[in-house]
C-alpha positions in Angstrom: 12.5 5.3 46.1 13.4 7.3 43.0 10.5 7.1 40.3 13.1 6.7 37.7 14.2 3.5 39.2 10.4 2.2 39.8 9.3 3.0 36.2 11.6 0.7 34.1 10.3 -2.0 36.5 6.7 -1.5 36.2 7.0 -1.2 32.5 8.8 -4.5 32.1 6.0 -5.7 34.4 3.2 -4.9 32.5 4.6 -5.9 29.2 4.8 -9.4 30.7 1.5 -9.6 31.8 0.0 -8.1 28.1 2.4 -10.8 26.3 0.7 -13.6 28.6 -2.7 -12.6 28.1 -1.7 -12.5 24.1 -0.3 -16.0 24.5 -3.3 -17.0 26.4 -5.7 -15.9 23.5 -3.7 -17.6 20.9 -3.6 -20.5 23.1 -7.7 -20.5 23.2 -8.1 -19.9 19.4 -5.8 -22.6 18.7 -8.1 -25.0 21.2 -11.2 -24.1 19.6 -9.5 -24.4 15.8 -8.6 -28.0 17.2 -12.0 -28.7 18.2 -13.9 -27.3 15.3 -11.5 -29.6 12.7 -12.7 -32.3 15.0 -16.4 -31.5 14.8 -16.4 -30.9 10.8 -14.8 -33.9 10.3 -17.0 -36.3 11.9 -20.0 -33.9 10.6 -19.0 -33.9 6.8 -17.8 -37.3 6.6 -15.2 -36.3 3.9 -13.4 -39.0 1.7 -9.5 -38.8 1.9 -9.5 -37.1 -1.4 -12.1 -34.6 -0.7 -9.9 -33.6 2.8 -6.9 -33.3 1.0 -8.3 -30.5 -0.8 -10.7 -29.1 1.4 -8.7 -28.3 4.4 -6.1 -26.3 2.6 -8.8 -24.2 1.2 -11.0 -24.4 4.4 -8.4 -23.1 6.6 -7.4 -19.9 4.5 -10.9 -19.1 4.3 -11.5 -19.5 8.1 -8.0 -17.3 8.6 -9.4 -14.6 6.4 -12.6 -14.9 7.5 -11.2 -14.2 11.3 -8.7 -11.4 10.2 -12.1 -9.7 8.7 -14.1 -10.3 11.7 -11.9 -9.5 14.4 -9.2 -7.2 12.9 -11.3 -4.9 11.1 -14.4 -4.7 13.0 -12.1 -4.8 16.4 -11.3 -1.1 15.3 -14.8 -0.3 14.3 -16.3 -1.3 17.6 -13.6 0.3 19.8 -14.9 3.6 18.2 -18.4 2.9 19.3 -17.5 1.5 22.6 -15.1 4.3 23.4 -18.2 6.4 23.4 -17.3 8.1 20.3 -20.5 7.5 18.7 -22.2 10.4 21.1 -19.4 12.8 20.1 -19.9 11.6 16.0 -21.0 14.2 13.5 -23.2 13.0 10.8 -20.4 12.9 8.4 -18.5 10.6 10.5 -21.3 8.4 11.2 -21.9 8.3 7.4 -18.6 7.2 6.8 -18.3 5.1 9.9 -21.5 3.6 8.4 -20.0 2.7 5.1 -16.9 1.2 6.7 -19.1 -1.2 8.4 -21.0 -2.0 5.1 -17.8 -2.6 3.2 -16.5 -4.9 5.7 -19.8 -6.9 5.6 -19.7 -6.9 1.7 -16.0 -8.2 1.7 -17.1 -11.1 4.2 -20.0 -11.9 1.6 -17.7 -11.7 -1.2 -15.2 -14.0 0.5 -18.0 -16.6 1.7 -19.2 -16.4 -2.0 -15.5 -17.3 -3.5 -15.3 -20.1 -1.0 -18.1 -21.8 -1.8 -17.4 -21.4 -5.6 -14.2 -23.2 -4.8 -15.7 -25.6 -2.7 -18.1 -26.8 -5.6 -15.0 -27.7 -7.3 -13.7 -30.0 -4.5 -17.0 -31.5 -2.7 -20.7 -32.2 -3.5 -23.2 -29.4 -2.8 -24.9 -31.3 -0.1 -21.7 -31.4 1.7 -21.3 -27.5 1.5 -25.0 -27.3 2.8 -23.8 -29.7 5.7 -20.6 -27.6 6.4 -22.4 -24.4 6.4 -25.4 -26.3 9.2 -22.3 -27.6 10.8 -20.3 -24.5 11.4 -23.2 -22.8 12.7 -23.9 -25.9 14.9 -20.2 -25.7 16.2 -20.9 -22.1 17.1 -24.2 -22.5 19.2 -22.5 -25.3 20.9 -19.4 -23.0 22.0 -21.5 -20.1 23.0 -23.7 -22.6 24.9 -20.5 -23.9 26.6 -19.3 -20.5 27.4 -22.4 -19.5 28.7 -22.7 -22.7 30.8 -19.3 -22.0 32.0 -19.2 -18.4 32.4 -16.5 -16.0 32.1 -13.4 -16.7 34.6 -12.1 -14.6 36.9 
């Protein structure tokens, strides 16, 4: 068979495969988000008034935090995992380190601003409970993943 006829078919099949994987990731992320909302709702015991103001603020914060961690760090980590670390000059490493520190600082400032905004909505004790609950949820999620193991 002619390669010109096979190539478009192969490209089409690969593109469907990548699309399906992207959809699975979105689906998993949504499942985790639903579980997290349920967990935090139970742990924080928000009043109706608090919940109305809290959830839009939290969702905005969570989305921005996800973007910072996973999109920007993904780019940085790709460089490390591609073996580029061994071939990196001192100047490139310094620039890379500055980018990593900048990302961490941006995450810190995002959290700080979020906490300041929360202080106008919920009491400080619930903000502390939120931090603890987020850590508990992440730990629980990690244990579940570890117990089930990566599926092949």
